[in-house]
Each structure stands twice: as structure tokens, then as C-alpha cells.
C-alpha positions as CSV (number, residue, x, y, z in Angstrom):
1,M,20.0,-66.6,-117.0
2,Q,23.6,-66.2,-117.0
3,T,24.0,-69.8,-118.3
4,L,21.6,-69.1,-121.1
5,L,23.2,-65.8,-121.9
6,S,26.7,-67.3,-122.0
7,S,25.7,-70.0,-124.5
8,V,23.8,-67.3,-126.7
9,L,26.9,-65.2,-126.7
10,A,29.2,-68.1,-127.3
11,A,27.5,-68.6,-130.5
12,G,26.5,-65.1,-131.5
13,D,28.9,-64.7,-134.3
14,N,27.4,-67.9,-136.0
15,P,23.6,-67.8,-136.0
16,L,23.7,-71.3,-137.4
17,A,24.9,-72.6,-134.1
18,H,21.3,-72.1,-132.6
19,V,19.5,-73.9,-135.6
20,V,21.6,-76.8,-137.0
21,N,21.5,-80.3,-135.4
22,A,24.1,-81.4,-132.3
23,Y,24.9,-84.6,-130.8
24,A,23.7,-85.6,-127.6
25,I,25.5,-88.8,-127.3
26,K,28.7,-89.4,-129.3
27,S,31.2,-92.5,-129.4
28,E,34.7,-92.1,-128.6
29,S,35.3,-92.5,-132.3
30,G,33.3,-89.4,-133.0
31,Y,30.2,-91.3,-134.4
32,W,26.8,-89.6,-133.4
33,I,24.8,-92.1,-131.3
34,W,21.9,-89.7,-130.4
35,S,21.3,-86.2,-131.6
36,R,18.7,-83.6,-130.6
37,N,16.9,-83.9,-134.0
38,Q,16.4,-87.6,-133.1
39,G,15.1,-86.7,-129.7
40,T,12.6,-84.3,-131.3
41,L,11.5,-86.7,-133.9
42,V,10.9,-89.4,-131.2
43,L,8.9,-86.7,-128.9
44,S,6.9,-85.6,-131.9
45,G,5.9,-89.4,-132.6
46,I,5.1,-89.7,-129.1
47,I,2.9,-86.6,-129.1
48,M,1.0,-87.7,-132.1
49,V,0.2,-91.1,-130.7
50,L,-0.8,-89.9,-127.4
51,V,-3.0,-86.9,-128.9
52,G,-4.3,-88.8,-131.6
53,L,-5.7,-91.5,-129.2
54,W,-7.1,-88.8,-127.0
55,A,-8.5,-86.9,-129.9
56,A,-10.2,-90.0,-131.3
57,S,-11.9,-90.7,-127.9
58,K,-13.4,-87.4,-128.0
59,I,-14.5,-87.2,-131.9
60,R,-16.0,-90.8,-132.0
61,T,-19.6,-91.3,-132.0
62,G,-21.3,-91.9,-128.6
63,P,-23.9,-94.3,-127.6
64,K,-27.5,-94.1,-129.2
65,E,-29.0,-93.3,-126.0
66,Q,-27.5,-89.7,-126.3
67,G,-29.5,-89.0,-129.6
68,A,-28.0,-86.2,-131.4
69,E,-25.3,-85.4,-128.7
70,A,-23.7,-88.6,-129.7
71,Y,-22.3,-87.1,-132.9
72,V,-21.1,-83.8,-131.2
73,T,-17.3,-83.9,-130.6
74,R,-16.6,-83.5,-126.8
75,N,-13.7,-81.1,-126.4
76,K,-12.9,-77.7,-128.4
77,F,-9.5,-78.8,-129.1
78,A,-10.3,-82.1,-130.5
79,H,-12.9,-80.6,-132.6
80,F,-10.0,-78.1,-133.9
81,L,-8.4,-81.2,-134.9
82,E,-11.4,-82.6,-136.4
83,V,-12.1,-79.4,-138.6
84,I,-8.5,-79.6,-139.9
85,C,-8.9,-83.3,-140.7
86,V,-12.2,-82.8,-142.6
87,Y,-10.9,-79.7,-144.4
88,L,-7.9,-81.6,-145.6
89,R,-10.0,-84.5,-146.8
90,E,-12.8,-82.7,-148.3
91,E,-11.6,-79.4,-149.7
92,V,-8.0,-80.5,-150.4
93,A,-7.7,-84.0,-151.4
94,R,-11.1,-85.1,-152.5
95,P,-11.4,-82.8,-155.4
96,L,-8.0,-84.3,-156.5
97,L,-8.1,-88.0,-155.6
98,H,-11.8,-88.5,-156.1
99,D,-12.5,-92.3,-155.3
100,R,-9.1,-93.0,-153.8
101,T,-9.3,-90.1,-151.1
102,D,-10.5,-92.3,-148.2
103,K,-7.5,-94.8,-149.0
104,L,-4.7,-92.2,-148.9
105,M,-6.0,-89.8,-146.3
106,P,-4.5,-91.8,-143.4
107,F,-1.0,-91.2,-145.0
108,L,-2.0,-87.6,-146.0
109,W,-3.0,-86.8,-142.5
110,T,0.0,-88.4,-141.0
111,I,2.5,-86.3,-142.9
112,F,0.8,-83.2,-142.3
113,F,0.6,-83.5,-138.6
114,F,4.0,-85.0,-138.2
115,I,5.5,-82.1,-140.1
116,L,3.4,-79.6,-138.2
117,T,4.3,-81.4,-134.7
118,N,8.0,-80.9,-135.5
119,N,7.7,-77.4,-137.0
120,I,5.9,-76.4,-133.7
121,L,8.5,-78.3,-131.4
122,G,11.2,-76.3,-133.1
123,L,9.8,-73.0,-131.9
124,I,10.0,-74.2,-128.3
125,P,13.5,-73.3,-126.7
126,I,13.7,-77.0,-125.2
127,S,17.4,-77.3,-125.4
128,D,18.0,-73.8,-124.0
129,A,15.6,-74.7,-121.1
130,M,17.8,-77.9,-120.5
131,H,20.8,-75.7,-120.5
132,L,19.4,-73.6,-117.8
133,V,18.8,-76.8,-115.5
134,G,22.6,-77.8,-116.1
135,I,22.0,-80.2,-119.1
136,H,24.9,-79.1,-121.4
137,T,24.4,-81.7,-124.1
138,P,20.4,-81.8,-124.4
139,W,18.9,-85.0,-125.7
140,V,15.9,-83.2,-127.5
141,G,15.5,-79.7,-129.3
142,G,15.8,-77.9,-132.4
143,T,13.7,-78.0,-135.4
144,A,14.0,-81.6,-137.0
145,T,12.4,-80.3,-140.1
146,Q,15.1,-77.8,-140.7
147,N,17.6,-80.7,-141.2
148,I,17.8,-81.6,-144.8
149,W,18.4,-85.2,-144.1
150,V,14.8,-85.4,-142.3
151,T,13.3,-83.5,-145.0
152,G,15.1,-85.8,-147.4
153,V,13.6,-88.9,-145.9
154,L,10.1,-87.4,-145.8
155,A,10.4,-86.6,-149.5
156,I,11.7,-90.0,-150.2
157,I,8.5,-91.5,-148.4
158,A,6.3,-89.3,-150.3
159,A,8.0,-90.2,-153.6
160,V,7.3,-93.9,-152.8
161,V,3.9,-93.3,-152.1
162,F,2.8,-91.1,-155.0
163,N,4.8,-93.5,-157.4
164,V,3.4,-96.6,-156.0
165,A,-0.1,-95.1,-156.0
166,A,0.5,-94.4,-159.9
167,I,1.5,-98.1,-160.7
168,V,-1.4,-99.5,-158.6
169,R,-3.6,-97.0,-160.2
170,L,-2.2,-97.3,-164.0
171,G,-0.6,-100.6,-164.1
172,P,3.1,-100.9,-164.7
173,G,2.5,-100.4,-168.5
174,G,0.2,-97.7,-168.2
175,F,2.7,-95.9,-165.7
176,V,5.5,-96.2,-168.4
177,S,2.9,-95.0,-171.2
178,H,1.6,-92.2,-169.0
179,M,5.1,-90.7,-168.7
180,M,5.7,-91.2,-172.7
181,G,2.7,-89.0,-173.2
182,G,0.7,-92.1,-175.0
183,L,2.6,-91.2,-178.1
184,P,2.3,-93.8,-181.0
185,I,5.1,-96.4,-181.7
186,Y,6.5,-94.1,-185.0
187,M,7.2,-91.2,-182.4
188,L,9.2,-93.3,-180.3
189,P,12.4,-91.3,-180.1
190,I,10.3,-88.4,-178.6
191,A,8.5,-90.9,-176.3
192,L,11.6,-91.9,-174.9
193,L,12.8,-88.5,-174.5
194,L,9.7,-87.6,-172.7
195,L,10.0,-90.9,-170.6
196,L,13.5,-89.8,-169.4
197,I,12.3,-86.2,-168.5
198,E,9.2,-87.7,-166.8
199,A,11.3,-90.2,-165.0
200,A,13.8,-87.3,-163.8
201,G,10.6,-85.4,-162.5
202,Q,9.1,-88.4,-160.5
203,F,11.9,-89.8,-159.2
204,L,14.2,-86.9,-158.7
205,I,13.0,-83.2,-159.0
206,K,9.7,-83.7,-157.4
207,P,11.3,-85.4,-154.0
208,F,14.0,-82.7,-154.1
209,A,11.7,-79.8,-154.4
210,L,9.6,-81.1,-151.4
211,A,12.7,-81.7,-149.1
212,L,14.3,-78.6,-150.2
213,R,11.3,-76.3,-149.9
214,L,10.6,-77.5,-146.4
215,F,14.2,-77.2,-145.1
216,A,15.0,-73.9,-146.8
217,N,11.6,-72.4,-145.2
218,M,12.3,-73.5,-141.9
219,T,16.1,-72.8,-141.8
220,A,15.5,-69.2,-142.9
221,G,13.0,-68.1,-140.1
222,H,14.9,-69.7,-137.4
223,V,18.2,-68.3,-138.4
224,L,16.6,-64.8,-138.3
225,L,15.3,-65.6,-134.9
226,A,18.7,-66.7,-133.9
227,T,20.2,-63.4,-135.1
228,L,17.8,-61.1,-133.2
229,L,18.2,-63.3,-130.3
230,A,22.3,-62.6,-130.4
231,F,21.5,-59.0,-130.7
232,A,19.6,-58.8,-127.7
233,A,22.0,-61.0,-125.8
234,K,25.0,-58.8,-126.8
235,A,23.1,-55.7,-125.8
236,I,22.3,-57.1,-122.5
237,A,25.7,-58.2,-121.7
238,S,27.1,-54.8,-122.9
239,A,24.6,-53.0,-120.5
240,L,25.7,-55.4,-117.6
241,D,29.3,-54.7,-118.2
242,G,28.8,-50.7,-117.9
243,G,28.0,-49.9,-121.6
244,G,24.9,-48.0,-120.6
245,F,21.4,-49.0,-120.8
246,G,20.2,-46.2,-123.3
247,A,21.5,-47.7,-126.6
248,N,21.6,-51.3,-125.4
249,G,18.3,-51.0,-124.2
250,A,16.9,-49.6,-127.5
251,I,18.6,-52.5,-129.3
252,T,17.2,-55.1,-127.0
253,L,13.7,-53.6,-127.4
254,V,13.7,-53.7,-131.0
255,S,15.3,-57.2,-131.1
256,V,12.9,-58.6,-128.8
257,S,9.8,-56.8,-130.5
258,G,10.9,-58.3,-133.7
259,M,11.4,-61.8,-132.3
260,I,7.8,-61.7,-131.0
261,A,6.4,-60.6,-134.5
262,L,8.8,-63.2,-136.2
263,T,7.6,-66.1,-133.7
264,F,3.9,-65.5,-134.8
265,L,5.0,-65.4,-138.5
266,E,7.1,-68.7,-137.7
267,L,3.8,-70.2,-136.3
268,F,1.8,-69.6,-139.4
269,V,5.0,-70.6,-141.6
270,A,4.8,-74.0,-139.3
271,F,1.1,-74.6,-140.3
272,L,1.8,-73.4,-144.0
273,Q,4.6,-75.5,-144.6
274,A,2.9,-78.6,-143.5
275,F,0.1,-77.9,-145.6
276,V,2.2,-77.2,-148.7
277,F,4.2,-80.6,-148.2
278,M,1.0,-82.4,-147.9
279,F,-0.8,-80.4,-150.7
280,L,1.9,-80.9,-153.1
281,T,2.2,-84.7,-152.4
282,T,-1.6,-85.0,-153.3
283,I,-1.0,-83.0,-156.4
284,F,2.0,-85.4,-157.3
285,I,-0.5,-88.4,-156.7
286,S,-3.4,-87.0,-158.7
287,L,-1.1,-85.9,-161.9
288,M,-0.3,-89.7,-162.2
289,D,-4.1,-90.7,-163.0
290,H,-6.1,-91.7,-166.0
291,H,-7.1,-88.8,-168.3
292,D,-10.4,-90.0,-169.5
293,E,-11.9,-87.8,-172.1
294,H,-15.6,-88.8,-171.0
295,G,-14.7,-87.9,-167.4
296,H,-13.2,-84.7,-168.5
297,E,-16.4,-83.8,-170.8
298,H,-18.5,-84.7,-167.6
299,E,-16.7,-82.4,-165.5
300,H,-16.6,-79.6,-168.1
301,G,-20.4,-79.9,-168.5
302,H,-20.9,-79.9,-164.7
303,A,-18.7,-76.8,-164.7
304,H,-20.7,-75.1,-167.4
305,G,-24.1,-76.1,-165.6
306,H,-22.9,-74.1,-162.4
307,E,-21.9,-71.2,-164.7
308,H,-25.6,-70.8,-166.0
309,A,-26.9,-71.7,-162.4
310,H,-24.8,-68.8,-161.0
311,A,-25.8,-66.7,-163.9
């Protein structure tokens, strides 16, 4: 307890010290060989592989001799994961991706669960627990998705996928024509301007928005948690040094209560930000698609029919 309290107080004036990445192994020249975020990324990958294989064994169809029971998921947590996967595929992706849904879902599921796993690991004080057992340079800990370099790489991967998917769908010429708005040749100056704007959006603005959104949301909540933790730690230290338990106890109680409430909010944000990243990637894929008038008329007629049926 004293070791943890000392580490909290040492960084109490700077809440970011509890949030930003830190080295675990460093060369003599100062180069970071291994950092806590690297450890978290590796740990999240191991968790995803092991949990994924286990869940697949519980979800897969059993032998025919079991009858209807062969199609029943054999674990509650595995069923929870199955429900999430089916919802993301049928309710989120398929209305946007249509015939490409099944091909692209492995990537979308992976990006969702990878971000979610890292977000949740960031809520677990792994490095602080290592400090308690005497490991002063933890090799794992922190929120990797709070690191702008990590979110930037995730955004670049997403950008590669939604641009390659667009080129495969439309062809190179169709991809360029789509970004030029399909304008005729006599409007070439305007078409080139549109191409420049759309290219900036496809290759710069959209990935930047993905990276910054995830980074900012994960950073803000963790900084606030670190600030409340510092308040509680300083109040406890003041009480132990003879400052009295009245005001210090009240500060500690309010701070700890706020931390508990904020932790539940952060858990919700962990799911939300993983969903938002995956959902926006899905939207960016769907935006670069054929705009078939017949298809739009069919969808309009289908929607119109639903309105009459509802009436």
C-alpha cells in the first residue's frame, strides 16, 4: 500500500504520468526497446486468440445425434460474444455492406474486439499491481488505445482496408470517377477540385478522425480517473501525517465514489469507442460503392411498401 501510495503521490502533480506510455526496457543510448503499451498490445492479442478459440469451440455446431441441442451455444459468456458478433454483422454491417458483409466481417470483428480488449485492459491497474510486488518498471500496463501512435496505426490499417475495398469494388477508374462526382469532361476543373477534396478526405481526414476520436476519448477519462486517484492519495497521506481524518476523510470518500462511478462510465466508453471505430470504418467502406439508380428506386419502393404496411 505504501509503495502504491508513494508512486501516486510522486506523479500527483501530473495526472498524465499515470496515463501516458512508459518504457520497460531501455538501451544505454535511451532507445525504448520495450514499453508498457507494447506489453498490453501483445497481451490483448494473446487474450483474443485464446478466448476466440475457446468461444468458437462452444459456439460451433455439435454432432447431428444431439438434434436441436447441436445448435445451442454451450456457455453463457460464449453466447454473449455470439450475440455481439451477430448484432454487429446483421444490424450494423449488412444494411451498409450488403453482399460484401460476409467477406469484410472478419476484419470488422477483429478491429472491434481488439480495441475493446485494449480498452478494458486499460481499466485494470496492471502496472500498479506490479509496483506492489516490487516490479518498478512494469513490462505491461496502461491503455494502448490512449496512445496516438497505436490509434494512428489502427486508423491507417482501416484506411488501407476501406480504400482497397473501394478499388476492388469500383475498379481504379471507377474509384477516381467516384471521387470526381461523375462529372462530364467539360467540367474537368470542378471535377479535379472534387478529386483533390475527396482524396484528402479518403487518405487523410477520415483516418485522422478515427485516430483522434479514439485517442481523445480514452485519454480524457483516464486523466480524470488519475486526478481523482491523486486527490484520494494525498488526502490519505495527509491524514496519516496527522492532518486529521475529518476533511481528509470526506475528500477521500468523494474521490473514491467519483472513481467508482467514472469506472463504470469508462467501461461503457470502452464498448462505445470500439463500436464507433468499427461502425465508422463500415460507413467509410459503404460510401465508396456503386450508386445504382435502379437499386435506389428499388430500396425506395421497398421502404414505401413498408410504410403502407405499417399504416
